[in-house]
N, CA, C and O of each residue as an XYZ file, in Angstrom:
708
protein
N     -73.574    -29.352    -41.023
C     -72.625    -30.425    -40.918
C     -73.063    -31.587    -41.808
O     -72.238    -32.183    -42.500
N     -74.339    -31.907    -41.793
C     -74.824    -33.025    -42.585
C     -74.627    -32.803    -44.070
O     -74.233    -33.719    -44.792
N     -74.902    -31.583    -44.534
C     -74.789    -31.313    -45.975
C     -73.341    -31.315    -46.442
O     -73.073    -31.601    -47.609
N     -72.402    -31.002    -45.554
C     -70.997    -31.036    -45.942
C     -70.506    -32.462    -46.185
O     -69.543    -32.666    -46.923
N     -71.159    -33.445    -45.572
C     -70.735    -34.827    -45.721
C     -71.367    -35.551    -46.881
O     -71.037    -36.711    -47.129
N     -72.273    -34.903    -47.606
C     -72.955    -35.570    -48.718
C     -72.020    -35.837    -49.891
O     -71.988    -36.967    -50.378
N     -71.237    -34.829    -50.382
C     -70.360    -35.124    -51.522
C     -69.260    -36.109    -51.128
O     -68.639    -35.965    -50.075
N     -69.026    -37.101    -51.968
C     -67.989    -38.093    -51.714
C     -66.990    -38.045    -52.854
O     -67.447    -37.837    -53.978
N     -65.746    -38.205    -52.713
C     -65.022    -38.340    -51.456
C     -64.904    -36.987    -50.755
O     -64.993    -35.936    -51.390
N     -64.708    -37.029    -49.463
C     -64.631    -35.826    -48.646
C     -63.231    -35.229    -48.750
O     -62.242    -35.913    -48.487
N     -63.147    -33.962    -49.132
C     -61.847    -33.289    -49.239
C     -61.399    -32.805    -47.860
O     -62.160    -32.834    -46.893
N     -60.140    -32.357    -47.798
C     -59.588    -31.867    -46.542
C     -60.333    -30.625    -46.060
O     -60.627    -30.510    -44.870
N     -60.643    -29.695    -46.962
C     -61.349    -28.466    -46.573
C     -62.777    -28.784    -46.115
O     -63.300    -28.123    -45.218
N     -63.408    -29.794    -46.727
C     -64.740    -30.198    -46.280
C     -64.663    -30.793    -44.873
O     -65.529    -30.531    -44.038
N     -63.633    -31.588    -44.614
C     -63.430    -32.155    -43.271
C     -63.233    -31.051    -42.242
O     -63.757    -31.133    -41.132
N     -62.479    -30.019    -42.608
C     -62.295    -28.881    -41.706
C     -63.628    -28.177    -41.447
O     -63.897    -27.754    -40.322
N     -64.458    -28.050    -42.478
C     -65.779    -27.438    -42.308
C     -66.666    -28.252    -41.384
O     -67.404    -27.684    -40.579
N     -66.605    -29.578    -41.485
C     -67.393    -30.454    -40.608
C     -66.960    -30.272    -39.154
O     -67.797    -30.153    -38.259
N     -65.644    -30.251    -38.929
C     -65.137    -30.044    -37.561
C     -65.547    -28.663    -37.050
O     -65.924    -28.521    -35.887
N     -65.475    -27.653    -37.904
C     -65.882    -26.298    -37.503
C     -67.367    -26.267    -37.127
O     -67.743    -25.621    -36.149
N     -68.199    -26.950    -37.888
C     -69.635    -26.987    -37.582
C     -69.901    -27.686    -36.253
O     -70.783    -27.280    -35.495
N     -69.131    -28.745    -35.973
C     -69.278    -29.431    -34.678
C     -68.907    -28.494    -33.530
O     -69.579    -28.470    -32.499
N     -67.838    -27.729    -33.713
C     -67.415    -26.782    -32.676
C     -68.425    -25.653    -32.498
O     -68.699    -25.234    -31.374
N     -68.976    -25.164    -33.599
C     -69.987    -24.100    -33.527
C     -71.229    -24.604    -32.802
O     -71.804    -23.893    -31.978
N     -71.645    -25.844    -33.113
C     -72.793    -26.425    -32.413
C     -72.534    -26.473    -30.913
O     -73.379    -26.057    -30.119
N     -71.374    -26.978    -30.527
C     -71.060    -27.105    -29.100
C     -71.004    -25.732    -28.434
O     -71.509    -25.559    -27.325
N     -70.392    -24.755    -29.108
C     -70.313    -23.399    -28.567
C     -71.709    -22.803    -28.378
O     -71.991    -22.203    -27.342
N     -72.575    -22.966    -29.369
C     -73.933    -22.428    -29.268
C     -74.715    -23.100    -28.137
O     -75.465    -22.438    -27.419
N     -74.541    -24.392    -27.984
C     -75.227    -25.111    -26.907
C     -74.761    -24.611    -25.540
O     -75.578    -24.343    -24.660
N     -73.453    -24.487    -25.369
C     -72.898    -24.066    -24.087
C     -73.241    -22.609    -23.792
O     -73.378    -22.236    -22.627
N     -73.383    -21.777    -24.825
C     -73.659    -20.354    -24.635
C     -75.145    -20.037    -24.509
O     -75.502    -18.917    -24.143
N     -76.015    -20.994    -24.803
C     -77.452    -20.694    -24.772
C     -78.177    -21.578    -23.765
O     -78.100    -21.320    -22.564
N     -78.861    -22.588    -24.209
C     -79.783    -23.351    -23.367
C     -79.088    -24.375    -22.473
O     -79.649    -24.748    -21.443
N     -77.906    -24.839    -22.820
C     -77.233    -25.890    -22.061
C     -77.146    -25.642    -20.563
O     -77.642    -26.458    -19.786
N     -76.536    -24.550    -20.132
C     -76.396    -24.329    -18.688
C     -77.689    -23.860    -18.012
O     -77.763    -23.831    -16.784
N     -78.684    -23.501    -18.781
C     -79.928    -23.009    -18.197
C     -80.902    -24.119    -17.822
O     -81.965    -23.847    -17.265
N     -80.551    -25.361    -18.119
C     -81.457    -26.481    -17.871
C     -81.963    -26.498    -16.433
O     -83.168    -26.588    -16.199
N     -81.049    -26.413    -15.470
C     -81.450    -26.528    -14.066
C     -82.256    -25.319    -13.608
O     -83.179    -25.463    -12.805
N     -81.927    -24.144    -14.101
C     -82.687    -22.948    -13.740
C     -84.101    -23.014    -14.298
O     -85.065    -22.741    -13.584
N     -84.226    -23.370    -15.555
C     -85.544    -23.467    -16.174
C     -86.372    -24.536    -15.484
O     -87.555    -24.339    -15.207
N     -85.742    -25.662    -15.211
C     -86.442    -26.771    -14.567
C     -86.934    -26.401    -13.171
O     -87.999    -26.861    -12.757
N     -86.193    -25.591    -12.447
C     -86.573    -25.238    -11.081
C     -87.565    -24.084    -11.018
O     -88.387    -24.045    -10.102
N     -87.517    -23.146    -11.958
C     -88.349    -21.948    -11.861
C     -89.613    -21.982    -12.704
O     -90.568    -21.269    -12.396
N     -89.647    -22.778    -13.743
C     -90.788    -22.757    -14.647
C     -92.045    -23.410    -14.101
O     -93.115    -22.818    -14.241
N     -91.994    -24.577    -13.493
C     -93.254    -25.236    -13.095
C     -93.959    -24.508    -11.964
O     -93.353    -23.762    -11.196
N     -95.249    -24.749    -11.891
C     -96.012    -24.169    -10.794
C     -95.587    -24.840     -9.482
O     -95.040    -25.943     -9.489
N     -95.839    -24.181     -8.391
C     -95.417    -24.680     -7.084
C     -95.991    -26.063     -6.800
O     -95.313    -26.929     -6.247
N     -97.227    -26.254     -7.177
C     -97.897    -27.523     -6.912
C     -97.243    -28.683     -7.653
O     -97.224    -29.804     -7.144
N     -96.705    -28.433     -8.846
C     -96.138    -29.492     -9.670
C     -94.611    -29.484     -9.726
O     -94.026    -30.281    -10.459
N     -93.963    -28.618     -8.984
C     -92.515    -28.441     -9.110
C     -91.747    -29.732     -8.853
O     -90.863    -30.079     -9.636
N     -92.060    -30.451     -7.779
C     -91.323    -31.660     -7.436
C     -91.441    -32.701     -8.544
O     -90.436    -33.280     -8.958
N     -92.647    -32.942     -9.021
C     -92.855    -33.931    -10.085
C     -92.196    -33.491    -11.387
O     -91.641    -34.317    -12.111
N     -92.252    -32.204    -11.687
C     -91.662    -31.699    -12.923
C     -90.145    -31.821    -12.889
O     -89.535    -32.196    -13.891
N     -89.531    -31.514    -11.761
C     -88.072    -31.627    -11.650
C     -87.650    -33.082    -11.808
O     -86.676    -33.374    -12.503
N     -88.377    -33.999    -11.168
C     -88.047    -35.421    -11.308
C     -88.217    -35.896    -12.746
O     -87.357    -36.603    -13.273
N     -89.320    -35.512    -13.384
C     -89.559    -35.904    -14.770
C     -88.505    -35.306    -15.703
O     -87.989    -35.993    -16.584
N     -88.190    -34.032    -15.506
C     -87.181    -33.373    -16.339
C     -85.813    -34.009    -16.196
O     -85.116    -34.201    -17.192
N     -85.411    -34.341    -14.968
C     -84.114    -34.982    -14.744
C     -84.081    -36.369    -15.385
O     -83.067    -36.765    -15.961
N     -85.181    -37.103    -15.286
C     -85.251    -38.430    -15.900
C     -85.157    -38.344    -17.413
O     -84.413    -39.105    -18.031
N     -85.902    -37.425    -18.018
C     -85.845    -37.252    -19.471
C     -84.443    -36.831    -19.901
O     -83.947    -37.307    -20.923
N     -83.802    -35.956    -19.147
C     -82.442    -35.515    -19.451
C     -81.470    -36.689    -19.427
O     -80.665    -36.844    -20.345
N     -81.537    -37.507    -18.399
C     -80.622    -38.646    -18.279
C     -80.872    -39.668    -19.387
O     -79.922    -40.180    -19.979
N     -82.132    -39.968    -19.671
C     -82.459    -40.931    -20.723
C     -81.997    -40.403    -22.084
O     -81.458    -41.161    -22.890
N     -82.204    -39.118    -22.344
C     -81.784    -38.534    -23.615
C     -80.273    -38.595    -23.778
O     -79.777    -38.957    -24.845
N     -79.543    -38.246    -22.739
C     -78.080    -38.314    -22.793
C     -77.631    -39.746    -23.051
O     -76.714    -39.974    -23.840
N     -78.268    -40.715    -22.395
C     -77.918    -42.117    -22.606
C     -78.190    -42.544    -24.043
O     -77.345    -43.186    -24.667
N     -79.358    -42.196    -24.573
C     -79.720    -42.604    -25.942
C     -78.742    -42.016    -26.953
O     -78.293    -42.721    -27.855
N     -78.407    -40.736    -26.816
C     -77.463    -40.108    -27.747
C     -76.088    -40.758    -27.619
O     -75.462    -41.079    -28.630
N     -75.608    -40.958    -26.388
C     -74.285    -41.553    -26.181
C     -74.227    -42.989    -26.694
O     -73.186    -43.421    -27.189
N     -75.305    -43.721    -26.586
C     -75.334    -45.120    -27.006
C     -75.468    -45.258    -28.522
O     -74.821    -46.117    -29.122
N     -76.295    -44.427    -29.143
C     -76.564    -44.590    -30.576
C     -75.552    -43.890    -31.483
O     -75.352    -44.326    -32.617
N     -74.917    -42.833    -31.022
C     -74.015    -42.065    -31.882
C     -72.902    -42.914    -32.497
O     -72.680    -42.805    -33.703
N     -72.189    -43.754    -31.740
C     -71.148    -44.576    -32.387
C     -71.711    -45.501    -33.473
O     -71.063    -45.713    -34.498
N     -72.897    -46.046    -33.259
C     -73.505    -46.930    -34.266
C     -73.938    -46.156    -35.508
O     -73.893    -46.685    -36.618
N     -74.357    -44.909    -35.323
C     -74.758    -44.099    -36.468
C     -73.553    -43.608    -37.270
O     -73.654    -43.445    -38.486
N     -72.420    -43.371    -36.615
C     -71.255    -42.791    -37.271
C     -70.437    -43.791    -38.075
O     -70.036    -43.487    -39.198
N     -70.180    -44.967    -37.531
C     -69.155    -45.852    -38.093
C     -69.720    -47.042    -38.858
O     -70.930    -47.263    -38.904
N     -68.777    -47.827    -39.476
C     -69.137    -48.894    -40.390
C     -69.918    -50.070    -39.812
O     -70.844    -50.523    -40.486
N     -69.640    -50.588    -38.664
C     -70.459    -51.725    -38.239
C     -71.945    -51.349    -38.125
O     -72.815    -52.219    -38.176
N     -72.219    -50.088    -37.976
C     -73.601    -49.624    -37.864
C     -74.072    -48.970    -39.155
O     -73.886    -49.522    -40.240
N     -74.672    -47.814    -39.041
C     -75.269    -47.121    -40.186
C     -74.242    -46.434    -41.077
O     -74.536    -46.158    -42.240
N     -73.054    -46.151    -40.570
C     -71.973    -45.512    -41.324
C     -72.420    -44.186    -41.962
O     -72.114    -43.914    -43.123
N     -73.133    -43.383    -41.203
C     -73.609    -42.100    -41.722
C     -72.531    -41.026    -41.730
O     -72.629    -40.053    -42.477
N     -71.522    -41.194    -40.918
C     -70.445    -40.222    -40.757
C     -71.037    -38.847    -40.454
O     -71.832    -38.721    -39.523
N     -70.672    -37.816    -41.212
C     -71.157    -36.474    -40.867
C     -72.627    -36.271    -41.221
O     -73.224    -35.281    -40.797
N     -73.220    -37.177    -41.983
C     -74.650    -37.054    -42.319
C     -75.534    -37.252    -41.091
O     -76.737    -36.997    -41.138
N     -74.937    -37.705    -40.000
C     -75.680    -37.812    -38.750
C     -76.149    -36.423    -38.292
O     -77.053    -36.303    -37.465
N     -75.522    -35.385    -38.844
C     -75.951    -34.013    -38.564
C     -77.373    -33.738    -39.008
O     -78.048    -32.897    -38.414
N     -77.851    -34.434    -40.050
C     -79.246    -34.281    -40.463
C     -80.194    -34.741    -39.362
O     -81.221    -34.109    -39.116
N     -79.848    -35.839    -38.705
C     -80.703    -36.378    -37.633
C     -80.717    -35.432    -36.445
O     -81.779    -34.997    -35.998
N     -79.520    -35.114    -35.932
C     -79.456    -34.265    -34.744
C     -79.833    -32.818    -35.055
O     -80.336    -32.112    -34.181
N     -79.602    -32.377    -36.266
C     -80.033    -31.026    -36.658
C     -81.543    -30.895    -36.673
O     -82.087    -29.875    -36.248
N     -82.229    -31.936    -37.165
C     -83.695    -31.882    -37.168
C     -84.253    -31.943    -35.752
O     -85.272    -31.318    -35.460
N     -83.596    -32.688    -34.871
C     -84.022    -32.720    -33.465
C     -83.812    -31.345    -32.829
O     -84.657    -30.879    -32.065
N     -82.700    -30.702    -33.139
C     -82.431    -29.356    -32.610
C     -83.448    -28.350    -33.132
O     -83.895    -27.477    -32.387
N     -83.815    -28.464    -34.406
C     -84.817    -27.560    -34.962
C     -86.170    -27.766    -34.277
O     -86.857    -26.794    -33.963
N     -86.559    -29.025    -34.044
C     -87.811    -29.310    -33.332
C     -87.767    -28.742    -31.914
O     -88.770    -28.228    -31.419
N     -86.613    -28.833    -31.266
C     -86.465    -28.270    -29.920
C     -86.557    -26.750    -29.946
O     -87.097    -26.152    -29.015
N     -86.042    -26.118    -30.993
C     -86.139    -24.661    -31.137
C     -87.591    -24.234    -31.279
O     -88.013    -23.263    -30.651
N     -88.359    -24.941    -32.091
C     -89.779    -24.634    -32.258
C     -90.520    -24.849    -30.940
O     -91.353    -24.029    -30.557
N     -90.222    -25.946    -30.247
C     -90.854    -26.215    -28.952
C     -90.534    -25.097    -27.958
O     -91.420    -24.624    -27.247
N     -89.265    -24.675    -27.911
C     -88.879    -23.609    -26.991
C     -89.621    -22.315    -27.266
O     -90.019    -21.621    -26.331
N     -89.813    -21.981    -28.532
C     -90.538    -20.767    -28.879
C     -92.003    -20.865    -28.461
O     -92.570    -19.902    -27.945
N     -92.606    -22.016    -28.683
C     -94.033    -22.165    -28.413
C     -94.364    -22.416    -26.946
O     -95.400    -21.955    -26.468
N     -93.508    -23.135    -26.222
C     -93.884    -23.613    -24.900
C     -93.012    -23.155    -23.742
O     -93.370    -23.397    -22.590
N     -91.894    -22.510    -23.994
C     -91.025    -22.067    -22.909
C     -91.342    -20.613    -22.589
O     -91.140    -19.738    -23.431
N     -91.835    -20.345    -21.388
C     -92.246    -18.969    -21.064
C     -91.073    -18.032    -20.841
O     -89.987    -18.460    -20.447
N     -91.298    -16.759    -21.093
C     -90.309    -15.716    -20.824
C     -90.367    -15.399    -19.340
O     -91.408    -14.983    -18.832
N     -89.256    -15.592    -18.641
C     -89.242    -15.408    -17.189
C     -88.385    -14.226    -16.751
O     -88.160    -14.034    -15.556
N     -87.909    -13.440    -17.698
C     -87.035    -12.315    -17.373
C     -87.772    -11.301    -16.502
O     -88.889    -10.894    -16.820
N     -87.138    -10.898    -15.405
C     -87.670     -9.915    -14.455
C     -89.007    -10.327    -13.846
O     -89.839     -9.471    -13.546
N     -89.214    -11.599    -13.666
C     -90.444    -12.104    -13.040
C     -90.082    -12.848    -11.769
O     -89.097    -13.585    -11.728
N     -90.886    -12.652    -10.728
C     -90.702    -13.427     -9.504
C     -91.418    -14.759     -9.657
O     -92.247    -14.931    -10.551
N     -91.092    -15.698     -8.781
C     -91.764    -16.993     -8.814
C     -93.259    -16.829     -8.554
O     -94.070    -17.561     -9.120
N     -93.627    -15.873     -7.703
C     -95.038    -15.620     -7.413
C     -95.766    -15.077     -8.638
O     -96.918    -15.429     -8.893
N     -95.088    -14.221     -9.388
C     -95.679    -13.677    -10.604
C     -95.868    -14.780    -11.652
O     -96.889    -14.821    -12.338
N     -94.886    -15.664    -11.771
C     -95.034    -16.810    -12.667
C     -96.200    -17.689    -12.235
O     -96.964    -18.179    -13.067
N     -96.328    -17.880    -10.944
C     -97.444    -18.683    -10.410
C     -98.788    -18.043    -10.777
O     -99.732    -18.742    -11.144
N     -98.869    -16.717    -10.678
C    -100.102    -16.009    -11.067
C    -100.410    -16.217    -12.549
O    -101.567    -16.410    -12.924
N     -99.384    -16.179    -13.385
C     -99.596    -16.342    -14.825
C    -100.029    -17.768    -15.167
O    -100.880    -17.974    -16.033
N     -99.438    -18.749    -14.482
C     -99.878    -20.129    -14.699
C    -101.314    -20.313    -14.237
O    -102.099    -20.995    -14.896
N    -101.662    -19.701    -13.095
C    -103.027    -19.817    -12.571
C    -104.042    -19.175    -13.526
O    -105.184    -19.624    -13.619
N    -103.618    -18.129    -14.230
C    -104.497    -17.467    -15.195
C    -104.556    -18.226    -16.524
O    -105.248    -17.802    -17.449
N    -103.832    -19.347    -16.621
C    -103.776    -20.188    -17.829
C    -103.330    -19.393    -19.061
O    -103.857    -19.565    -20.160
N    -102.362    -18.534    -18.847
C    -101.799    -17.716    -19.907
C    -100.880    -18.576    -20.774
O    -100.063    -19.321    -20.233
N    -100.988    -18.494    -22.109
C    -100.068    -19.258    -22.966
C     -98.628    -18.799    -22.725
O     -98.391    -17.602    -22.564
N     -97.671    -19.714    -22.695
C     -96.281    -19.355    -22.393
C     -95.700    -18.286    -23.310
O     -94.849    -17.510    -22.873
N     -96.132    -18.221    -24.565
C     -95.602    -17.199    -25.479
C     -95.984    -15.801    -25.036
O     -95.308    -14.841    -25.405
N     -97.059    -15.653    -24.248
C     -97.544    -14.330    -23.854
C     -97.043    -13.893    -22.478
O     -97.438    -12.835    -21.988
N     -96.178    -14.691    -21.847
C     -95.647    -14.336    -20.532
C     -94.840    -13.048    -20.588
O     -94.879    -12.266    -19.639
N     -94.117    -12.806    -21.661
C     -93.263    -11.626    -21.772
C     -94.029    -10.322    -21.814
O     -93.531     -9.303    -21.336
N     -95.238    -10.327    -22.381
C     -96.009     -9.090    -22.515
C     -97.095     -8.953    -21.455
O     -97.864     -7.993    -21.484
N     -97.169     -9.886    -20.529
C     -98.220     -9.884    -19.510
C     -97.956     -8.807    -18.463
O     -96.842     -8.682    -17.953
N     -98.980     -8.040    -18.154
C     -98.895     -7.041    -17.089
C     -99.615     -7.600    -15.874
O    -100.828     -7.810    -15.909
N     -98.882     -7.839    -14.813
C     -99.466     -8.415    -13.607
C    -100.346     -7.389    -12.903
O    -100.169     -6.180    -13.053
N    -101.296     -7.906    -12.133
C    -102.130     -7.014    -11.322
C    -101.227     -6.229    -10.381
O    -100.295     -6.787     -9.802
N    -101.497     -4.955    -10.228
C    -100.623     -4.132     -9.396
C    -100.711     -4.505     -7.921
O     -99.747     -4.306     -7.182
N    -101.850     -5.043     -7.477
C    -101.993     -5.433     -6.075
C    -101.820     -6.929     -5.867
O    -101.960     -7.415     -4.745
N    -101.514     -7.676     -6.944
C    -101.329     -9.114     -6.819
C    -100.036     -9.437     -6.091
O     -99.105     -8.633     -6.073
N     -99.987    -10.605     -5.499
C     -98.811    -11.029     -4.750
C     -97.581    -11.037     -5.649
O     -96.509    -10.587     -5.244
N     -97.732    -11.549     -6.871
C     -96.603    -11.626     -7.787
C     -96.009    -10.269     -8.105
O     -94.789    -10.109     -8.102
N     -96.861     -9.285     -8.381
C     -96.379     -7.941     -8.715
C     -95.714     -7.286     -7.514
O     -94.691     -6.617     -7.667
N     -96.270     -7.465     -6.333
C     -95.689     -6.866     -5.122
C     -94.306     -7.452     -4.868
O     -93.361     -6.718     -4.579
N     -94.185     -8.772     -4.974
C     -92.887     -9.409     -4.745
C     -91.882     -8.984     -5.809
O     -90.726     -8.706     -5.489
N     -92.306     -8.928     -7.074
C     -91.402     -8.502     -8.151
C     -90.920     -7.070     -7.928
O     -89.735     -6.777     -8.086
N     -91.831     -6.192     -7.564
C     -91.443     -4.803     -7.317
C     -90.517     -4.690     -6.117
O     -89.583     -3.889     -6.122
N     -90.773     -5.490     -5.091
C     -89.915     -5.477     -3.911
C     -88.516     -5.966     -4.271
O     -87.518     -5.397     -3.829
N     -88.450     -7.015     -5.070
C     -87.146     -7.552     -5.465
C     -86.383     -6.559     -6.332
O     -85.164     -6.438     -6.208
N     -87.084     -5.853     -7.200
C     -86.437     -4.885     -8.093
C     -86.199     -3.545     -7.402
O     -85.404     -2.734     -7.876
N     -86.882     -3.313     -6.288
C     -86.782     -2.056     -5.531
C     -87.122     -0.843     -6.395
O     -86.475      0.199     -6.292
N     -88.155     -0.983     -7.261
C     -88.546      0.118     -8.141
C     -89.872      0.745     -7.742
O     -90.177      1.855     -8.178
N     -90.637      0.090     -6.954
C     -92.008      0.518     -6.737
C     -92.118      1.565     -5.628
O     -91.319      1.595     -4.692
N     -93.115      2.409     -5.762
C     -93.452      3.368     -4.726
C     -94.729      2.928     -4.000
O     -95.290      3.689     -3.211
N     -95.179      1.718     -4.264
C     -96.378      1.159     -3.656
C     -96.212      1.148     -2.130
O     -95.121      0.879     -1.627
N     -97.285      1.437     -1.402
C     -97.223      1.522      0.056
C     -96.840      0.185      0.694
O     -96.070      0.156      1.654
N     -97.368     -0.913      0.170
C     -97.049     -2.224      0.723
C     -95.575     -2.546      0.499
O     -94.897     -3.039      1.400
N     -95.083     -2.266     -0.700
C     -93.686     -2.536     -1.007
C     -92.784     -1.644     -0.158
O     -91.758     -2.105      0.344
N     -93.149     -0.385      0.008
C     -92.356      0.537      0.821
C     -92.276      0.056      2.268
O     -91.219      0.138      2.894
N     -93.392     -0.445      2.801
C     -93.420     -0.952      4.172
C     -92.522     -2.188      4.299
O     -91.754     -2.301      5.254
N     -92.618     -3.113      3.339
C     -91.785     -4.316      3.376
C     -90.308     -3.967      3.238
O     -89.457     -4.558      3.904
N     -90.006     -2.994      2.361
C     -88.629     -2.571      2.173
C     -88.082     -1.944      3.455
O     -86.946     -2.219      3.841
N     -88.870     -1.116      4.107
C     -88.436     -0.475      5.351
C     -88.180     -1.517      6.431
O     -87.202     -1.420      7.171
N     -89.065     -2.520      6.522
C     -88.866     -3.579      7.519
C     -87.593     -4.361      7.234
O     -86.847     -4.693      8.156
N     -87.342     -4.656      5.973
C     -86.147     -5.413      5.613
C     -84.884     -4.615      5.910
O     -83.910     -5.159      6.431
N     -84.900     -3.326      5.578
C     -83.731     -2.497      5.825
C     -83.492     -2.286      7.311
O     -82.340     -2.251      7.744
N     -84.557     -2.143      8.109
C     -84.371     -1.949      9.549
C     -83.851     -3.218     10.205
O     -83.098     -3.141     11.176
N     -84.234     -4.375      9.700
C     -83.720     -5.613     10.289
C     -82.254     -5.808      9.924
O     -81.512     -6.415     10.696
N     -81.813     -5.307      8.764
C     -80.401     -5.390      8.400
C     -79.567     -4.402      9.203
O     -78.445     -4.725      9.594
N     -80.085     -3.212      9.457
C     -79.349     -2.188     10.192
C     -79.209     -2.586     11.655
O     -78.205     -2.263     12.291
N     -80.200     -3.279     12.193
C     -80.188     -3.646     13.605
C     -79.155     -4.680     13.957
O     -78.950     -4.948     15.141
N     -78.500     -5.269     12.997
C     -77.494     -6.295     13.279
C     -76.156     -5.616     13.513
O     -75.664     -4.880     12.658
N     -75.576     -5.865     14.665
C     -74.282     -5.250     14.999
C     -73.111     -6.170     14.767
O     -71.960     -5.737     14.819
N     -73.393     -7.466     14.506
C     -72.293     -8.420     14.387
C     -71.663     -8.432     12.998
O     -70.752     -9.220     12.741
N     -72.135     -7.569     12.103
C     -71.531     -7.457     10.776
C     -72.089     -8.426      9.753
O     -71.777     -8.307      8.568
N     -72.916     -9.395     10.179
C     -73.475    -10.337      9.207
C     -74.789     -9.791      8.680
O     -75.665     -9.394      9.448
N     -74.916     -9.776      7.374
C     -76.130     -9.294      6.724
C     -76.741    -10.419      5.919
O     -76.045    -11.314      5.442
N     -78.074    -10.358      5.775
C     -78.761    -11.412      5.038
C     -78.567    -11.246      3.563
O     -79.077    -12.047      2.780
């Protein structure tokens, strides 16, 4: 978007390209990290730090939204910086920095239980290596993950699964957990 606004005067087709880039940015945000904010914020931190991390994350989110909403009109129009579409260079570089941060510091949580994540944090595993980490087979995290996935033949998981299923079958009122 920023590079489309560099040549002056701006033609009609260039203006259409700028609008298209704005729409693509919004679509990519809504389809990727945007709606995952609350899930990541709630599941990523260790249990001991979860409350403080959620509060800090919510505060940073609100402050960031305020700063962008407050500064954008001044960056776009004439009384301020009058950058017009070149403001894309600023926000594009921030997005690129966020992409690098996400790759380096955001752990892979796919098919992991909260207990398994807690084990990985306790082992001081770098977030980039969470995806390839093999949990201890007898660790709490692995047992809970296997129980949730219902894939394990482990004796402890089988016992927990049997207890859970028998408690569901014993209910005659039709309500299940």
